[in-house]
Rosetta silent file (secondary structure, phi, psi, omega in degrees, C-alpha in Angstrom):
SEQUENCE: MPALDNFTWIGLIAASCTTISFLPQVIKVIKEKKTRDISLSMYAIFSLGILLWLIYGIMIRDIPIILANSITFSLSFIILILKIRYK
SCORE:     score description
SCORE:     0.000 S_00000001
   1 L     0.000  125.184  175.388   -0.016   -0.010    0.089 S_00000001
   2 L   -68.787  154.002 -179.254    1.486    3.336   -1.048 S_00000001
   3 L   -73.239  153.515 -177.620    2.026    6.099    1.513 S_00000001
   4 L   -86.743  133.349 -175.343   -0.646    8.798    1.537 S_00000001
   5 L   -88.267  169.164 -178.997    0.331   12.206    0.155 S_00000001
   6 H   -56.645  -37.681  179.935   -0.774   15.611    1.651 S_00000001
   7 H   -62.341  -35.044  179.001   -3.550   15.923   -0.815 S_00000001
   8 H   -69.614  -45.211 -174.592   -5.028   12.576    0.275 S_00000001
   9 H   -64.941  -42.595  176.067   -4.658   13.485    4.003 S_00000001
  10 H   -58.049  -41.901  178.749   -6.483   16.830    3.366 S_00000001
  11 H   -68.414  -37.568  179.263   -9.242   14.965    1.521 S_00000001
  12 H   -69.084  -45.507 -179.723   -9.585   12.414    4.351 S_00000001
  13 H   -64.847  -43.124  178.914   -9.769   15.133    7.035 S_00000001
  14 H   -62.475  -43.898  177.521  -12.225   17.131    4.983 S_00000001
  15 H   -59.538  -45.970 -175.342  -14.373   13.934    4.337 S_00000001
  16 H   -61.644  -45.016 -178.978  -14.251   13.081    8.046 S_00000001
  17 H   -56.417  -54.260 -174.708  -15.529   16.581    9.034 S_00000001
  18 H   -67.895  -33.035 -178.225  -18.442   16.638    6.587 S_00000001
  19 H   -71.054  -45.433 -179.091  -19.345   13.005    7.315 S_00000001
  20 H   -67.012  -27.600 -178.121  -19.229   13.370   11.136 S_00000001
  21 L   -64.605  -17.141  174.996  -21.475   16.425   10.913 S_00000001
  22 L   -84.835  -16.067  176.917  -24.410   14.215   10.153 S_00000001
  23 H   -56.345  -41.130  177.388  -24.149   12.163   13.360 S_00000001
  24 H   -64.168  -35.119 -178.233  -25.888   14.693   15.676 S_00000001
  25 H   -74.126  -44.271  176.739  -28.912   14.727   13.312 S_00000001
  26 H   -58.885  -43.915  178.233  -29.138   11.003   13.108 S_00000001
  27 H   -61.069  -43.242  179.987  -28.812   10.552   16.851 S_00000001
  28 H   -64.522  -43.309 -176.115  -31.518   13.181   17.508 S_00000001
  29 H   -71.340  -35.832  177.997  -34.003   11.745   15.030 S_00000001
  30 H   -67.758  -40.162 -179.976  -33.419    8.194   16.428 S_00000001
  31 H   -65.153  -54.763 -169.184  -33.792    9.446   20.061 S_00000001
  32 H   -88.604  -22.659 -174.312  -36.864   11.767   19.567 S_00000001
  33 L    56.369   37.267 -179.532  -38.465    9.975   16.662 S_00000001
  34 L  -127.427  128.805  179.048  -39.480   13.452   15.312 S_00000001
  35 L  -135.714   17.356 -174.656  -38.644   14.535   11.779 S_00000001
  36 L   -55.080  -39.317 -174.187  -41.381   17.147   11.204 S_00000001
  37 L   -93.498   13.248  176.020  -38.849   19.902   10.538 S_00000001
  38 L  -100.634  131.675 -173.724  -36.724   17.919    8.252 S_00000001
  39 L   -81.184  120.170  177.472  -37.330   18.408    4.526 S_00000001
  40 H   -59.698  -46.834 -179.730  -38.143   15.102    2.777 S_00000001
  41 H   -62.162  -37.800 -179.069  -37.217   16.474   -0.722 S_00000001
  42 H   -61.175  -48.081 -177.673  -33.968   17.874    0.548 S_00000001
  43 H   -68.189  -33.559  175.484  -32.847   14.598    2.006 S_00000001
  44 H   -66.956  -42.007  174.606  -33.968   12.638   -1.007 S_00000001
  45 H   -68.235  -43.811 -178.983  -32.057   14.807   -3.421 S_00000001
  46 H   -66.580  -40.362 -179.676  -29.048   14.989   -1.159 S_00000001
  47 H   -66.474  -37.262  171.496  -29.020   11.195   -0.709 S_00000001
  48 H   -62.419  -48.124 -179.113  -29.153   10.769   -4.500 S_00000001
  49 H   -60.834  -40.950  173.804  -26.368   13.265   -4.871 S_00000001
  50 H   -62.499  -45.231  178.935  -24.210   11.422   -2.298 S_00000001
  51 H   -63.714  -36.599  178.123  -24.893    8.028   -3.947 S_00000001
  52 H   -74.806  -35.125  167.028  -23.730    9.511   -7.225 S_00000001
  53 H   -54.415  -44.209  177.414  -20.625   10.947   -5.540 S_00000001
  54 H   -61.094  -50.079  175.867  -19.937    7.443   -4.242 S_00000001
  55 H   -60.128  -41.608  173.747  -20.241    5.928   -7.576 S_00000001
  56 H   -50.568  -52.594  179.451  -17.978    8.609   -8.966 S_00000001
  57 H   -56.222  -42.078  176.580  -15.391    7.845   -6.296 S_00000001
  58 H   -68.334  -38.100  177.369  -15.486    4.227   -7.066 S_00000001
  59 H   -62.446  -33.682 -178.315  -15.001    4.788  -10.750 S_00000001
  60 H   -97.628   -1.642 -178.168  -12.052    6.963  -10.215 S_00000001
  61 L    55.130   46.870  177.792  -10.782    4.873   -7.244 S_00000001
  62 L  -101.795  106.900 -175.296  -10.459    7.837   -4.931 S_00000001
  63 H   -53.822  -47.539 -178.716  -10.310    6.582   -1.334 S_00000001
  64 H   -59.506  -40.440  175.893  -11.391    9.827    0.417 S_00000001
  65 H   -65.886  -36.821 -179.191  -14.428   10.115   -1.855 S_00000001
  66 H   -66.817  -51.841 -179.665  -15.329    6.498   -1.468 S_00000001
  67 H   -60.539  -47.236 -171.885  -15.077    6.543    2.363 S_00000001
  68 H   -68.760  -39.673 -166.996  -16.707    9.839    2.973 S_00000001
  69 H   -84.966  -24.010  177.800  -19.697    9.265    0.559 S_00000001
  70 H   -72.578  -35.668 -177.174  -20.312    5.609    1.637 S_00000001
  71 H   -81.811  -37.724 -178.850  -20.637    6.660    5.292 S_00000001
  72 H   -67.975  -38.129  174.519  -22.481   10.003    4.565 S_00000001
  73 H   -57.462  -42.435 -177.331  -24.922    8.067    2.259 S_00000001
  74 H   -63.050  -43.243  178.382  -25.562    5.645    4.961 S_00000001
  75 H   -68.513  -39.745  179.034  -26.295    8.398    7.505 S_00000001
  76 H   -70.437  -38.954 -178.432  -28.372   10.535    5.163 S_00000001
  77 H   -65.706  -38.051  172.121  -30.285    7.479    4.037 S_00000001
  78 H   -55.345  -46.987  178.515  -31.084    6.591    7.604 S_00000001
  79 H   -60.854  -41.031 -174.073  -32.538   10.106    8.107 S_00000001
  80 H   -71.886  -44.808 -179.492  -34.559    9.828    4.863 S_00000001
  81 H   -61.621  -41.579  176.117  -35.965    6.441    5.867 S_00000001
  82 H   -61.463  -44.997  178.284  -36.802    7.722    9.350 S_00000001
  83 H   -59.092  -44.299  173.997  -38.440   10.815    7.921 S_00000001
  84 H   -64.886  -41.673 -175.837  -40.744    8.581    5.843 S_00000001
  85 H   -62.553  -44.985 -175.011  -41.321    6.214    8.688 S_00000001
  86 L   -95.839   14.763 -179.893  -42.263    8.942   11.310 S_00000001
  87 L   -56.323    0.000    0.000  -44.201   11.127    9.046 S_00000001
C-alpha cells in the first residue's frame, strides 16, 4: 500500500468533518422519533447526490471520496428512511 500524500490527507480530514457532521442529526432523530422539521425532498435529493458521488469515487478509485460518501450516504439514508417512517 503506497504512502498517503498531503492531498489525500487533506481529503480524508475534510471528508471526516463533513461526514461526522451528520451524526448529531441521526442521533437526534433516532432518540426523539421526530422528523417534522426535516425536509423530505432535501434529504431525497441529497441522498441521491451522495450516492452519485460514491459511484464517481468508485469509478476513479479515490479513497477519500469513497469512504466519505459511503458513510455519508448511510447516515443521510437513515434520516430519509426515518423521515418517511415517522411522518
